[in-house]
TORMIDO-236695 format. One record per residue (C-alpha): residue in one letter; y, x, z. Coordinates in steps of 0.25 Angstrom, whole numbers, padded with zeros to 4 digits, always signed. Layout:
N
AYXZ ...
END
This chain:
483
X-0001+0001+0000 X+0015+0005-0003 X+0019+0012+0008 X+0030+0022+0012 X+0033+0031+0025 X+0046+0039+0029 X+0049+0049+0039 X+0059+0049+0048 X+0064+0062+0058 X+0070+0057+0071 X+0081+0067+0073 X+0088+0059+0082 X+0079+0048+0088 X+0066+0048+0096 X+0056+0040+0089 X+0057+0028+0098 X+0071+0026+0097 X+0069+0027+0081 X+0056+0015+0083 X+0066+0008+0091 X+0077+0009+0080 X+0067+0007+0069 X+0063-0005+0075 X+0077-0010+0074 X+0078-0007+0061 X+0067-0014+0057 X+0071-0027+0064 X+0085-0026+0057 X+0078-0027+0044 X+0070-0038+0046 X+0059-0032+0049 X+0048-0037+0057 X+0043-0026+0068 X+0028-0029+0069 X+0023-0017+0076 X+0030-0007+0088 X+0024+0005+0095 X+0031+0016+0102 X+0030+0025+0090 X+0030+0014+0078 X+0037+0002+0073 X+0031-0008+0063 X+0039-0019+0055 X+0037-0028+0042 X+0049-0030+0033 X+0048-0045+0028 X+0046-0052+0015 X+0059-0049+0010 X+0063-0048-0007 X+0077-0045-0003 X+0074-0035+0006 X+0063-0031-0005 X+0053-0030+0006 X+0038-0035+0008 X+0033-0035+0021 X+0031-0020+0022 X+0027-0013+0036 X+0038-0003+0040 X+0034+0007+0052 X+0041+0016+0060 X+0031+0028+0068 X+0041+0036+0075 X+0036+0048+0084 X+0043+0061+0088 X+0053+0063+0078 X+0048+0056+0067 X+0047+0043+0062 X+0037+0038+0050 X+0044+0025+0042 X+0034+0018+0034 X+0034+0005+0025 X+0021+0000+0020 X+0017-0012+0011 X+0009-0022+0014 X-0002-0029+0007 X-0007-0026-0007 X+0008-0022-0012 X+0005-0012-0023 X+0020-0006-0025 X+0031-0007-0012 X+0044-0007-0024 X+0050+0001-0014 X+0049-0008+0000 X+0042+0003+0006 X+0053+0014+0004 X+0065+0003+0007 X+0059-0001+0021 X+0059+0013+0026 X+0074+0013+0020 X+0079+0002+0027 X+0072+0005+0038 X+0078+0020+0040 X+0093+0013+0036 X+0092+0005+0047 X+0087+0014+0057 X+0098+0023+0053 X+0108+0012+0056 X+0102+0009+0070 X+0100+0023+0073 X+0115+0027+0078 X+0117+0016+0087 X+0103+0016+0094 X+0101+0020+0108 X+0097+0034+0110 X+0083+0029+0114 X+0077+0015+0114 X+0064+0012+0114 X+0057+0000+0104 X+0062-0013+0109 X+0050-0018+0119 X+0050-0031+0111 X+0047-0025+0099 X+0036-0016+0104 X+0029-0030+0110 X+0031-0038+0098 X+0024-0026+0091 X+0012-0026+0100 X+0010-0040+0101 X+0007-0040+0086 X-0001-0028+0084 X-0015-0034+0082 X-0014-0038+0067 X-0002-0031+0062 X-0002-0025+0049 X+0007-0015+0051 X+0001-0001+0047 X-0011-0001+0037 X-0018+0010+0037 X-0013+0022+0033 X-0019+0030+0021 X-0013+0046+0021 X-0021+0047+0007 X-0028+0037-0004 X-0042+0041-0001 X-0038+0038+0015 X-0039+0024+0010 X-0055+0026+0007 X-0058+0030+0022 X-0064+0022+0030 X-0057+0021+0044 X-0056+0012+0056 X-0051-0002+0052 X-0050+0003+0038 X-0064+0006+0035 X-0071-0006+0027 X-0059-0008+0016 X-0061+0009+0011 X-0078+0007+0010 X-0077-0006+0000 X-0066+0003-0007 X-0076+0014-0008 X-0089+0005-0010 X-0081+0000-0022 X-0076+0011-0028 X-0090+0017-0028 X-0096+0007-0033 X-0085+0010-0046 X-0087+0023-0045 X-0103+0023-0046 X-0102+0013-0058 X-0092+0022-0065 X-0102+0032-0063 X-0114+0025-0068 X-0106+0023-0082 X-0098+0009-0079 X-0085+0010-0087 X-0072+0014-0077 X-0061+0006-0082 X-0070-0009-0088 X-0084-0009-0084 X-0094-0016-0092 X-0097-0031-0089 X-0112-0025-0088 X-0110-0013-0080 X-0104-0024-0070 X-0113-0033-0070 X-0123-0021-0069 X-0118-0016-0057 X-0117-0030-0050 X-0106-0039-0055 X-0105-0053-0051 X-0112-0060-0063 X-0115-0075-0059 X-0127-0076-0068 X-0133-0065-0061 X-0129-0068-0047 X-0135-0082-0048 X-0146-0077-0053 X-0150-0068-0040 X-0142-0058-0041 X-0131-0062-0029 X-0129-0045-0025 X-0120-0047-0036 X-0110-0056-0029 X-0109-0042-0019 X-0109-0031-0029 X-0099-0035-0038 X-0090-0033-0027 X-0089-0019-0027 X-0089-0017-0043 X-0077-0017-0052 X-0074-0020-0066 X-0065-0005-0067 X-0057+0006-0060 X-0047-0003-0059 X-0052-0016-0054 X-0058-0008-0043 X-0046+0001-0040 X-0038-0013-0039 X-0048-0019-0029 X-0050-0007-0021 X-0033-0009-0019 X-0032-0021-0016 X-0046-0019-0004 X-0038-0008+0001 X-0024-0016+0004 X-0033-0028+0011 X-0042-0017+0018 X-0029-0011+0023 X-0025-0023+0031 X-0037-0033+0032 X-0049-0024+0037 X-0042-0019+0050 X-0039-0033+0053 X-0053-0039+0049 X-0060-0027+0053 X-0072-0019+0046 X-0083-0031+0048 X-0074-0042+0046 X-0067-0034+0033 X-0081-0029+0026 X-0085-0044+0029 X-0073-0050+0022 X-0075-0042+0010 X-0089-0044+0008 X-0090-0060+0010 X-0076-0062+0001 X-0083-0052-0011 X-0094-0061-0009 X-0088-0074-0010 X-0080-0068-0022 X-0090-0066-0030 X-0098-0079-0026 X-0083-0087-0032 X-0083-0077-0044 X-0099-0082-0046 X-0098-0097-0045 X-0083-0098-0053 X-0088-0091-0065 X-0096-0099-0075 X-0095-0087-0087 X-0105-0075-0085 X-0095-0064-0080 X-0098-0050-0070 X-0086-0050-0058 X-0086-0038-0049 X-0074-0032-0040 X-0070-0032-0026 X-0058-0040-0030 X-0066-0054-0023 X-0069-0046-0010 X-0055-0040-0009 X-0048-0054-0012 X-0057-0059+0000 X-0052-0049+0007 X-0037-0053+0005 X-0041-0067+0007 X-0046-0064+0022 X-0033-0057+0024 X-0025-0069+0019 X-0032-0079+0028 X-0030-0069+0040 X-0015-0070+0035 X-0013-0084+0038 X-0018-0084+0053 X-0013-0078+0065 X-0021-0066+0066 X-0011-0056+0057 X+0004-0052+0062 X+0011-0065+0058 X+0023-0052+0051 X+0014-0047+0043 X+0006-0059+0036 X+0018-0063+0028 X+0018-0050+0021 X+0004-0049+0020 X+0002-0063+0017 X+0011-0060+0005 X+0005-0049+0001 X-0009-0053+0000 X-0004-0066-0006 X+0000-0058-0018 X-0011-0050-0018 X-0021-0062-0019 X-0012-0072-0030 X-0008-0060-0039 X-0022-0055-0041 X-0028-0071-0041 X-0017-0073-0051 X-0022-0060-0059 X-0037-0066-0059 X-0031-0077-0066 X-0025-0072-0076 X-0036-0062-0080 X-0049-0068-0083 X-0056-0054-0080 X-0052-0056-0065 X-0063-0064-0058 X-0053-0071-0050 X-0065-0081-0045 X-0069-0070-0037 X-0055-0066-0031 X-0054-0082-0027 X-0068-0083-0021 X-0064-0069-0012 X-0050-0072-0008 X-0055-0087-0004 X-0066-0081+0004 X-0057-0071+0011 X-0047-0081+0017 X-0061-0088+0021 X-0066-0075+0028 X-0052-0073+0034 X-0049-0086+0040 X-0064-0084+0046 X-0061-0071+0050 X-0050-0078+0057 X-0058-0081+0071 X-0062-0069+0072 X-0048-0063+0075 X-0045-0075+0085 X-0056-0067+0096 X-0058-0054+0090 X-0071-0046+0092 X-0082-0039+0086 X-0092-0050+0088 X-0082-0059+0081 X-0080-0052+0070 X-0093-0048+0067 X-0097-0063+0069 X-0085-0067+0058 X-0090-0059+0049 X-0103-0062+0049 X-0099-0077+0047 X-0090-0072+0035 X-0102-0064+0030 X-0112-0075+0032 X-0104-0086+0027 X-0102-0077+0014 X-0117-0076+0011 X-0120-0091+0016 X-0110-0094+0004 X-0115-0085-0005 X-0131-0088-0004 X-0126-0103-0005 X-0120-0101-0019 X-0131-0091-0025 X-0141-0101-0020 X-0133-0114-0025 X-0129-0106-0038 X-0142-0099-0042 X-0145-0101-0055 X-0156-0096-0064 X-0145-0090-0076 X-0148-0075-0077 X-0164-0080-0078 X-0162-0090-0090 X-0154-0079-0095 X-0168-0071-0095 X-0176-0081-0101 X-0165-0084-0112 X-0168-0070-0116 X-0181-0072-0118 X-0178-0083-0126 X-0170-0075-0135 X-0182-0065-0137 X-0193-0075-0140 X-0182-0080-0151 X-0179-0068-0157 X-0196-0066-0159 X-0194-0081-0163 X-0185-0079-0173 X-0192-0069-0181 X-0200-0074-0190 X-0188-0082-0195 X-0180-0072-0199 X-0190-0066-0206 X-0194-0080-0212 X-0187-0075-0226 X-0194-0063-0227 X-0207-0071-0222 X-0217-0081-0230 X-0219-0093-0225 X-0232-0092-0220 X-0230-0080-0213 X-0217-0085-0207 X-0227-0099-0202 X-0234-0088-0195 X-0223-0082-0189 X-0215-0095-0185 X-0229-0100-0179 X-0235-0088-0172 X-0219-0081-0166 X-0207-0091-0167 X-0212-0102-0162 X-0222-0098-0151 X-0209-0089-0148 X-0199-0100-0149 X-0208-0107-0138 X-0209-0097-0131 X-0192-0096-0129 X-0194-0112-0128 X-0202-0108-0116 X-0192-0100-0110 X-0183-0109-0109 X-0191-0120-0103 X-0192-0109-0092 X-0180-0112-0088 X-0178-0124-0086 X-0179-0125-0071 X-0166-0112-0072 X-0155-0116-0063 X-0144-0112-0074 X-0130-0113-0076 X-0124-0124-0085 X-0121-0113-0096 X-0136-0106-0094 X-0142-0120-0094 X-0136-0124-0107 X-0140-0113-0113 X-0155-0116-0109 X-0154-0130-0112 X-0149-0125-0127 X-0159-0115-0129 X-0171-0123-0126 X-0167-0133-0137 X-0165-0121-0145 X-0179-0116-0143 X-0186-0129-0146 X-0177-0131-0160 X-0181-0117-0164 X-0196-0122-0163 X-0195-0133-0169 X-0188-0124-0180 X-0199-0115-0181 X-0210-0129-0181 X-0202-0134-0192 X-0202-0121-0201 X-0216-0120-0198 X-0219-0135-0202 X-0209-0133-0215 X-0218-0120-0220 X-0230-0128-0218 X-0226-0139-0226 X-0217-0132-0236 X-0226-0134-0247 X-0228-0150-0245 X-0212-0150-0243 X-0204-0139-0242 X-0191-0143-0236 X-0197-0155-0227 X-0192-0148-0213 X-0179-0142-0219 X-0171-0151-0214 X-0178-0150-0199 X-0174-0137-0201 X-0161-0138-0203 X-0159-0146-0192 X-0164-0139-0180 X-0157-0127-0187 X-0144-0133-0186 X-0149-0139-0171 X-0152-0124-0169 X-0141-0117-0172 X-0131-0127-0163 X-0139-0124-0152 X-0137-0109-0154 X-0122-0112-0155 X-0124-0120-0140 X-0131-0110-0135 X-0123-0098-0138 X-0109-0104-0135 X-0103-0097-0122 
END
C-alpha cells in the first residue's frame, strides 16, 4: 500500500513535548486521534475531496531526539496521488505554527491517551511493516497464513510453467489437465476440481493481480481473525465460489483462479465492517476502500466475458455469510470458540457441497464416452458405402449385410445403453437425436440391400424411400451439430 515516511530531528524539543504538539496539530487539521502512547500518536484523516484526504493513517513516533512521521494509505489503494506527502507536509506546517507558543514541557493530554487506550483492540492503526518486497513472503506472528497461500499459488504457477504451460496465456486444455473447474467433469465425479482450481491461474498477470489483492486483505483481516478462522474462511469461500460457478454456467468452460476465495475474504471484511467489533473511526474509510475494490472488479467482470463473475459473486456472498457467523465468536473471544466457529463454517461448506454434488450429479462424461464409441462404429459402418462406386452390387450387398448393418445395430445398442443416464438437457437432446439417427441409418442400409436384391425386376422401386430417409438423416445431423 502507498506509504511515506519522514524523519524530524528534535533540536529544541523533547520527544514528549513534540508528541503533544503533534497531537494538537492533528486535531487542528480535523484528523481523528485513534491511538496514543507515550512514544506514538496515530490519527486518521477524514474522507475529504477538498483537502484531498482519503482516510489515511498518520502516525508520529518520537523517541530521544528524533521523530518519525508516517502517512499510510488504507485498503487496496494502489496510488496515493501525493496524498501521503501532503499529509506529512500539513502536519509539519501545523507543528511549526504551534511550537513557538507551546510550553517548554507538556505531556500528551490525559484524555487523549485514555481515548486511545479504549480503542486499541480492533484499531487498524499500523499494518504490518515490511522491510522489503521479499519480507511479505515470510510467515510470522499474526501474518502467517496469507504469505503461505501466496507462496502456494506462486509455486503451483511456477511448476506449471516449468512443465511447459504458457507463461502469459495457458491453453484451456492445460488448465483442464492441471485441475481446472469443468462442469461436466465435476458433476461426473471429479469433485476435487472445486478445490484445485483455486490454485491455478491463466497467466502471470492473473496470478499477480490475485496475489496483490490477497496480500492487501490479508494485512488487515488475518490479524483480526487469527490463523484458523482466516484459513477456514479462505478455503470455504473458495469452494463456495467454485460451486456457484458450476451451478451458474450451462456452457462448458474451464474456470480457474484464486479470485473467488479472495472475494470471499473481502466479503468477510465487509460483513465485519457493518458490526461494532471494528473501531468506528476506521470503518468508513475501510468500507469505502473495500467497496470500491469489490464494485470495480464486479463491473469489470460483467464487461469482460472471459471473467467468471459467477465465482466472484459466489465467493463474495459466501464471505458475507461467513463474516456474520464469525461475528458471534468476537463477543466472547476464546480459542475454543474460534475452533468451534471455524468447524461450523467448514462443516456447513462441506454439507452444501455434498448436497449440490449429490443432487446435480449427472452422467454427461459417461455419455461422452459412449458417444465416442458410437462414432467409431459409425465410421466402420460407413466404409462399404464410401467404396460403393468401385464395388459390384453383389460385393456391396455382402459388405452391407456383414459390416454396415451389424455395426449400425451395435451403435444403436450403445445409445440404448444410455437410457438410464442422468443427463443435462443438452446431452439428453443429443442422445435422443443420435438414437433416431441410428435407426434411420439401419433403415437406410436395409432399403439399399432390398434395392440391390430387386434391381433386376424394378430398379427404381426403393429410390423414393431411400431419398426420403437420406433427407431425414441430413436434417438430424444438422440438429445434432447445433451448439
